[in-house]
C-alpha positions in Angstrom: -56.7 9.9 -15.3 -58.3 7.3 -17.6 -61.1 5.1 -16.2 -60.0 1.5 -15.8 -62.8 0.0 -17.8 -62.3 2.5 -20.6 -58.6 1.7 -20.7 -59.4 -2.1 -20.8 -61.9 -1.6 -23.7 -59.4 0.6 -25.6 -56.7 -2.0 -25.2 -59.0 -4.8 -26.3 -59.8 -3.0 -29.5 -56.1 -2.3 -30.2 -55.3 -5.9 -29.3 -58.0 -7.1 -31.7 -56.4 -5.1 -34.5 -53.0 -6.6 -33.7 -54.4 -10.1 -33.8 -56.1 -9.5 -37.1 -52.9 -8.1 -38.5 -51.1 -11.3 -37.6 -53.7 -13.3 -39.8 -53.3 -10.9 -42.7 -51.2 -13.3 -44.9 -54.2 -15.7 -45.0 -56.3 -13.1 -46.8 -56.5 -14.2 -50.5 -53.2 -16.0 -50.6 -52.0 -16.5 -54.1 -49.0 -18.8 -53.7 -47.0 -16.7 -56.2 -43.4 -15.6 -55.8 -42.9 -12.3 -53.9 -43.7 -9.3 -56.1 -44.5 -5.7 -55.7 -48.0 -6.3 -57.0 -48.6 -9.0 -54.3 -47.2 -6.9 -51.5 -48.6 -3.5 -52.4 -51.9 -4.5 -54.1 -52.7 -7.9 -52.5 -52.4 -9.4 -56.0 -55.5 -7.4 -57.1 -57.7 -10.0 -55.4 -60.1 -8.1 -53.1 -63.8 -8.6 -53.7 -66.6 -6.1 -53.1 -66.8 -6.5 -49.3 -63.0 -6.3 -48.6 -62.7 -3.4 -51.1 -65.5 -1.5 -49.4 -63.8 -2.0 -46.0 -60.4 -1.0 -47.3 -61.4 1.9 -49.5 -63.8 3.4 -46.9 -61.2 2.8 -44.2 -58.6 4.6 -46.3 -60.6 7.6 -47.4 -62.3 8.2 -44.0 -59.3 8.8 -41.8 -59.1 9.2 -38.0 -58.1 12.8 -38.4 -61.1 13.4 -40.6 -63.3 12.0 -37.8 -61.8 14.5 -35.3 -61.1 17.5 -37.6 -64.6 17.7 -39.1 -66.4 17.9 -35.7 -63.6 20.2 -34.5 -64.3 22.5 -37.4 -68.0 22.4 -36.7 -67.2 23.1 -33.0 -65.2 26.2 -34.0 -66.8 27.5 -37.2 -70.3 26.0 -37.5 -72.0 25.1 -40.8 -68.9 25.5 -43.0 -67.5 22.3 -41.6 -70.1 20.3 -43.4 -68.5 20.8 -46.8 -67.0 17.4 -46.1 -70.4 15.8 -46.6 -71.1 16.9 -50.2 -67.4 16.5 -50.9 -67.5 12.8 -50.0 -70.8 12.4 -51.8 -69.2 13.9 -55.0 -66.4 11.4 -54.7 -68.7 8.4 -55.2 -69.8 9.1 -58.8 -66.3 10.2 -59.6 -65.0 6.9 -58.2 -67.7 5.0 -60.2 -66.5 6.5 -63.4 -62.8 6.9 -63.0 -61.6 4.0 -60.8 -63.0 1.2 -63.0 -61.5 2.6 -66.2 -58.1 3.2 -64.5 -58.1 -0.3 -63.0 -58.8 -1.9 -66.4 -55.8 -0.1 -68.0 -53.6 -0.8 -65.0 -54.4 -4.5 -64.9 -53.9 -4.9 -68.7 -50.4 -3.4 -68.6 -49.2 -4.4 -65.1 -49.3 -0.8 -63.8 -49.0 -0.6 -60.0 -49.1 3.2 -59.5 -50.9 6.0 -61.2 -47.5 7.3 -62.4 -47.0 4.0 -64.2 -50.2 4.8 -66.1 -49.0 8.4 -66.9 -45.7 6.9 -68.1 -47.5 4.5 -70.5 -50.1 7.0 -71.6 -47.8 9.8 -72.6 -44.4 8.1 -73.0 -42.9 10.8 -70.8 -40.6 9.7 -67.9 -40.4 13.4 -66.6 -44.2 13.7 -66.4 -44.5 10.3 -64.6 -41.7 11.4 -62.2 -43.5 14.6 -61.2 -46.8 12.7 -60.7 -45.0 10.3 -58.4 -43.1 12.9 -56.5 -46.2 15.1 -56.1 -48.1 12.1 -54.7 -45.3 11.3 -52.2 -45.0 15.0 -51.2 -48.8 15.3 -50.6 -49.0 12.0 -48.7 -46.3 12.5 -46.1 -48.1 15.3 -44.1 -51.3 13.4 -44.5 -49.6 10.4 -42.8 -48.4 12.7 -40.0 -52.0 13.9 -39.4 -53.1 10.4 -38.6 -50.7 10.5 -35.6 -52.1 13.8 -34.6 -55.6 12.3 -34.6 -54.4 9.5 -32.4 -52.7 11.8 -30.0 -55.8 14.1 -29.7 -58.0 11.1 -28.9 -55.6 9.5 -26.4 -54.9 12.9 -24.7 -58.6 13.6 -24.3 -59.2 10.1 -22.8 -56.3 10.4 -20.4 -54.5 7.4 -22.1 -51.7 9.6 -23.4 -49.3 10.4 -20.6 -47.2 13.6 -20.8 -43.6 13.6 -21.9 -41.6 10.6 -22.9 -44.2 8.1 -21.7 -46.7 9.4 -24.1 -44.3 9.3 -26.9 -43.6 5.7 -26.2 -47.3 4.9 -26.4 -47.4 6.5 -29.8 -44.3 4.6 -31.0 -45.6 1.3 -29.7 -48.9 1.7 -31.6 -47.1 2.5 -34.8 -44.4 -0.2 -34.3 -47.0 -2.9 -34.4 -48.5 -1.4 -37.6 -45.0 -1.1 -39.1 -44.2 -4.7 -38.5 -47.5 -6.0 -39.9 -47.3 -3.8 -43.0 -43.6 -4.8 -43.5 -44.5 -8.5 -43.5 -47.9 -8.6 -45.2 -48.2 -5.4 -47.2 -51.7 -4.2 -48.1 -53.3 -7.3 -46.6 -52.5 -6.0 -43.1 -54.6 -2.8 -43.3 -57.2 -4.6 -45.3 -58.1 -7.0 -42.4 -57.7 -4.2 -39.8 -60.2 -2.1 -41.9 -62.9 -4.7 -41.1 -62.5 -4.1 -37.4 -62.4 -0.3 -38.0 -65.7 -0.4 -39.8 -67.5 -2.5 -37.2 -66.0 -0.5 -34.2 -66.7 2.9 -35.7 -70.2 2.2 -36.9 -71.3 0.5 -33.6 -69.6 3.0 -31.3 -70.8 6.1 -33.2 -74.4 4.9 -33.4 -74.4 4.3 -29.6 -72.6 7.6 -28.8 -75.0 9.6 -31.0 -78.0 8.1 -29.4 -76.8 8.6 -25.9 -75.7 12.2 -26.6 -79.0 13.2 -28.0 -80.8 11.5 -25.1 -78.7 13.3 -22.5 -78.8 16.7 -24.1 -82.5 16.6 -24.8 -82.7 15.7 -28.5 -81.6 17.3 -31.8 -83.4 20.6 -31.2 -81.5 21.1 -27.9 -78.2 20.3 -29.5 -78.6 22.8 -32.4 -80.0 25.5 -30.1 -77.1 25.1 -27.7 -74.6 25.1 -30.4 -76.2 28.3 -31.9 -75.9 30.0 -28.5 -72.3 29.1 -28.1 -71.3 30.1 -31.7 -73.5 33.2 -31.9 -75.3 34.7 -34.8 -76.2 32.5 -37.8 -73.2 30.2 -37.7 -75.3 27.1 -38.2 -76.2 28.3 -41.7 -74.1 29.4 -44.6 -74.1 33.1 -45.5 -74.2 34.1 -49.2 -70.6 35.1 -49.0 -69.6 31.7 -47.7 -71.4 29.7 -50.4 -68.7 30.0 -53.2 -66.0 28.9 -50.8 -68.1 26.0 -49.6 -69.0 24.8 -53.1 -65.5 25.1 -54.6 -63.9 23.5 -51.5 -66.3 20.5 -51.7 -65.7 20.1 -55.5 -61.9 20.7 -55.4 -61.5 18.3 -52.4 -63.4 15.6 -54.2 -61.3 15.9 -57.4 -58.1 15.9 -55.3 -59.0 12.9 -53.1 -59.1 10.4 -56.0 -55.6 11.5 -57.0 -54.0 10.6 -53.7 -51.7 7.5 -54.1 -53.2 5.8 -51.0 -56.8 6.0 -52.5 -55.6 4.7 -55.9 -53.6 1.9 -54.2 -56.7 0.7 -52.4 -58.7 0.9 -55.7 -56.0 -1.0 -57.7 -56.3 -3.9 -55.1 -59.8 -4.7 -56.2 -60.4 -7.8 -58.3 -62.1 -5.9 -61.1 -64.0 -2.8 -62.3 -67.3 -4.3 -61.4 -66.2 -4.6 -57.8 -65.1 -0.9 -57.8 -68.5 0.2 -59.2 -70.3 -1.7 -56.5 -68.1 -0.2 -53.8 -68.6 3.3 -55.2 -72.4 2.9 -54.9 -72.0 1.7 -51.2 -69.5 4.3 -50.1 -72.1 6.9 -49.0 -72.7 4.8 -45.9 -69.3 6.1 -44.7 -70.4 9.6 -45.6 -73.4 9.3 -43.2 -71.0 8.3 -40.5 -68.9 11.5 -41.2 -72.1 13.6 -41.0 -72.9 12.2 -37.5 -69.4 13.0 -36.4 -70.0 16.6 -37.5 -73.2 16.8 -35.5 -71.2 15.6 -32.5 -69.1 18.8 -32.9 -72.3 20.8 -32.3 -73.2 18.5 -29.4 -69.8 19.3 -27.8 -70.8 23.0 -28.0 -74.2 22.3 -26.5 -72.7 20.3 -23.7 -70.3 23.1 -22.7 -67.1 21.3 -23.7 -64.1 23.7 -23.6 -61.5 22.5 -26.1 -58.0 23.8 -25.7 -56.9 26.8 -27.6 -56.0 25.7 -31.1 -57.1 22.1 -30.4 -60.7 22.0 -31.5 -60.2 18.5 -32.9 -60.2 17.3 -29.2 -63.8 18.5 -28.7 -65.5 15.2 -29.5 -63.1 13.0 -27.6 -63.6 15.3 -24.6 -67.4 15.0 -25.1 -67.2 11.2 -25.2 -65.0 11.2 -22.1 -67.4 13.4 -20.2 -70.8 11.8 -21.1 -70.1 8.2 -22.0 -69.7 5.2 -19.7 -66.1 3.9 -19.5 -66.5 0.8 -21.8 -68.2 2.8 -24.5 -65.7 5.6 -24.3 -62.9 3.1 -24.6 -64.6 1.6 -27.7 -64.9 5.0 -29.3 -61.2 5.9 -28.6 -60.1 2.4 -29.8 -62.2 2.7 -33.0 -60.7 6.2 -33.8 -57.2 4.9 -33.1 -57.6 1.9 -35.4 -59.2 4.3 -37.8 -55.8 6.1 -38.0 -53.8 2.9 -38.4 -55.6 1.8 -41.6 -55.0 4.9 -43.8 -51.5 5.3 -42.2 -50.5 1.9 -43.4 -52.0 2.3 -46.9 -50.3 5.7 -47.2 -46.9 4.3 -46.3 -47.4 1.5 -48.8 -48.5 3.8 -51.6 -45.6 6.2 -51.0 -43.1 3.4 -50.9 -44.5 1.8 -54.1 -44.4 5.1 -56.0 -40.8 5.6 -55.0 -39.7 2.1 -56.0 -41.6 2.0 -59.3 -41.2 5.5 -60.5 -37.9 6.7 -59.0 -35.8 3.7 -58.0 -36.5 1.4 -60.9 -36.8 4.2 -63.5 -33.7 6.1 -62.6 -31.5 4.1 -60.2 -31.8 0.3 -60.8 -33.8 -0.5 -64.0 -33.0 -4.2 -63.8 -34.1 -4.7 -60.2 -35.8 -8.0 -59.7 -39.3 -8.3 -58.2 -37.8 -9.6 -55.0 -35.5 -6.6 -54.7 -38.3 -4.2 -55.5 -40.4 -5.6 -52.6 -37.4 -5.4 -50.3 -36.8 -1.7 -51.1 -40.5 -0.9 -50.8 -40.7 -2.5 -47.4 -37.7 -0.5 -46.2 -39.1 2.8 -47.6 -42.5 2.1 -46.0 -40.7 1.8 -42.6 -38.8 5.1 -43.3 -42.1 6.8 -44.2 -43.7 5.8 -40.8 -40.6 6.7 -38.9 -40.5 10.1 -40.7 -44.1 10.7 -39.7 -43.4 10.0 -36.1 -40.4 12.2 -36.1 -42.4 15.0 -37.8 -45.1 14.9 -35.2 -42.6 14.9 -32.3 -40.3 17.5 -33.8 -42.7 20.1 -35.2 -45.8 21.9 -34.1 -49.2 20.4 -34.9 -50.0 23.4 -37.0 -47.0 22.7 -39.3 -48.5 19.3 -40.2 -51.9 20.9 -40.8 -50.4 23.6 -43.0 -48.5 21.1 -45.1 -51.6 18.9 -45.5 -53.5 21.9 -46.7 -50.8 22.5 -49.3 -50.8 18.8 -50.1 -54.4 18.9 -51.1 -53.7 21.8 -53.5 -50.6 20.1 -54.9 -52.2 16.7 -55.5 -55.0 18.4 -57.5 -52.4 19.5 -60.0 -51.9 15.9 -61.4 -55.6 15.7 -62.2 -55.2 16.7 -65.9 -52.5 14.1 -66.5 -54.4 11.3 -64.8 -58.1 11.9 -65.0 -58.2 13.8 -68.3 -55.6 11.4 -69.7 -58.1 8.5 -69.2 -60.3 10.0 -71.8 -58.0 11.8 -74.2 -54.4 11.6 -75.2 -54.7 15.0 -76.9 -52.8 17.0 -74.3 -49.1 17.1 -74.9 -46.9 15.8 -72.1 -44.7 18.9 -72.2 -47.7 21.1 -71.9 -49.0 19.0 -69.0 -45.6 19.5 -67.3 -45.9 23.3 -67.8 -49.5 23.3 -66.5 -48.5 21.2 -63.5 -45.6 23.7 -62.7 -47.9 26.7 -63.1 -50.6 25.1 -60.8 -48.1 24.2 -58.2 -46.5 27.6 -58.0 -49.8 29.5 -58.1 -51.5 27.2 -55.6 -48.6 27.4 -53.1 -48.4 31.2 -53.5 -52.2 31.6 -52.9 -52.2 29.4 -49.8 -49.1 30.9 -48.2 -50.3 34.5 -49.1 -53.5 33.8 -47.1 -51.6 32.6 -44.0 -52.0 28.9 -44.9 -55.7 29.1 -45.6 -56.9 27.1 -48.5 -59.8 29.6 -49.1 -58.5 32.7 -50.9 -60.2 35.9 -52.0 -60.3 37.3 -55.5 -61.1 40.8 -56.8 -62.3 43.7 -54.8 -65.5 42.0 -53.8 -66.0 39.3 -51.1 -65.6 36.4 -53.6 -63.7 33.6 -51.9 -63.0 30.2 -53.4 -60.8 27.1 -52.9 -57.2 27.8 -53.9 -56.6 24.4 -55.3 -59.5 24.8 -57.8 -58.1 28.2 -58.9 -54.7 26.7 -59.4 -56.2 23.7 -61.4 -58.0 26.1 -63.7 -54.7 27.8 -64.5 -53.1 24.4 -64.9 -55.7 23.4 -67.5 -55.4 26.7 -69.4 -51.6 26.3 -69.6 -51.9 22.7 -70.7 -54.4 23.3 -73.4 -52.7 26.4 -74.7 -49.3 24.7 -74.5 -50.7 21.7 -76.5 -51.9 24.0 -79.2 -48.5 25.8 -79.5 -46.5 22.5 -79.5 -48.8 20.9 -82.1 -48.3 24.0 -84.2 -44.6 23.7 -83.9 -44.7 19.9 -84.6 -43.0 19.0 -81.3 -43.0 15.2 -81.0 -44.4 13.3 -78.1 -43.7 9.8 -76.7 -45.6 6.7 -77.8 -48.9 5.8 -76.1 -48.7 2.2 -74.8 -52.2 2.1 -73.2 -54.3 1.6 -76.4 -57.1 3.8 -74.8 -59.6 4.9 -77.4 -60.2 8.6 -77.5 -62.7 10.5 -79.6 -60.8 13.7 -78.9 -57.5 12.6 -80.2 -56.7 14.0 -83.6 -54.6 12.2 -86.2 -51.1 13.6 -86.7 -48.4 13.2 -89.2 -46.2 10.1 -88.6 -43.1 12.2 -88.6 -44.3 14.0 -85.4 -44.1 10.8 -83.4 -47.7 11.3 -82.3 -49.8 8.7 -80.6 -51.3 6.1 -82.8 -54.8 5.4 -81.5 
C-alpha cells in the first residue's frame, strides 16, 4: 500500500500540472483567428526558455527515465548508449532545426512532410513521410502510458484491475481535455513543472541513495557483484553495436514528428541554436537515472521478471521518505504527460495537413482543420490507452523498436533534402521502401532486437543504420538512373540554395535553383 504522505505529494504534483494546463491559453496569446499553426505550434512564439522546457520535456520521456535505468539494471554498461546518443542530438539539432525552421516559417509549413512536399514537388513522397511519422509515433505514445503504469505500480498508487485502469484513464483524460482546448500551449506550460520536479527530485534521490549505500564505489561494486563478470564495461564485441545504436538513434530522434513540432514552435532559429547548446543539461539528468539502475542492483532490488523498468521506482519506494518518493513518482508521471501530448498533436497535425487536406478536403478552412486535428488528437490518445490495456507490454516495446528503424528511413528526404535537391523524389521513394522492408526484416529476424549480426564473425550493429545505408544507396543509384533517363521531377518551391544541385535541361522539369 502507498504511504499517505507519498500519495499526497504525488497528487499535489499532478494537481499542479492540471492547474498549469488550465492557464495554458495565457501563454503567448496572439489574438489571431483559430488556425492549425496556432493550435499545433503556439503561433511559433516560444522563446529560448519555453523552447528549452518543451523540447527537453518532449525528447526526454518518462519511459526513457525508467527504461534506461532498467536496461542498466539488467544489462550493465550497454544501457549508457543513451548518453552519447542524446549528446550527438545536440549538434545535429543546432545545425538542422534552425535551417528547417527558417524554410518552414517562410513557406507556412507546419509539418516536416509539408517541407518534403515543397522541396521535391512530390505528394507521394510527402505522404509516406507523414504516414511513417504517424506509424512510428503511436507505439511511442503507448510507451508513455507504460512508463506511468510502472511508476504507479511500484509506488502502490496503481490498484489492480479496473480501479487501476480508471486511474490511468483519469490521468490521460485531463491531458486530453487540456490539449484539445489549448493545443501545444498545454504541454509547454506543463513542461516547466516537469523540468523543476525532475531536476529537484532526482538530485535529492541521487544524493540520498549514494549516502545510504556508501558512496559511488559501493554502488558500482554492488552492481558488479549482482551482474557478474565485466558487465559494467563494454567488451570489444559490444562496441560496434553501442556506437551504431547511439548514432542511429540520434539521427532518428530528430525525424520524429513530436520533436520537430516542438522545434517548429520556437520563435526563430537563434532560439533553437541556444536551446541546442543547453540541452545537455537534460542528458546529465538521464545519466543519473542510469546510475540509479546500478544503485537498484546494489540495494538488492528484485524487479519483476520482464519488468526491469520498475527497478528505480522500487528503489525509490524502498529507500526514500514518503514525500520525496511522491515527488519522484509525480515528476515521472508528469514527464510522460508532456511528450504524450506533443506526440498526439504531432500525429494529428500530420494527418490533417498531409492526408486530410491533401487527399480528402483540399479546401478545408483553417477552422475546420483545427477541429479535425483536435478530434484526431483525442483518437490518438484513446488508441494509446486501448493499446496498453489490450496488448502485452512487450508488444508496445517491439513496435517502438520498429518505429525507431522506420522513422530513420525518412532521413534522406528530410535532412539530406535541406542541403541538396539533387536526389530524385522517385529514387527517394524507392530508397524509403527498401529501408523499411530491410529494417523490418532484420529486426523481426532477430526476435525484435534492434541489434543485428552480420557475417560469420561477431559483428553486431544497429539495424536502423544498416537499413538507412541501403536506403541511401538505392536513392543515389536511382537518382543517377532517372537522370540518365530524363525522368522529370516536381518543382522545388523552397528556394533553398544547394551547391550539389546540378543544372538540368528545362524540358526535364528539373528544379530551378
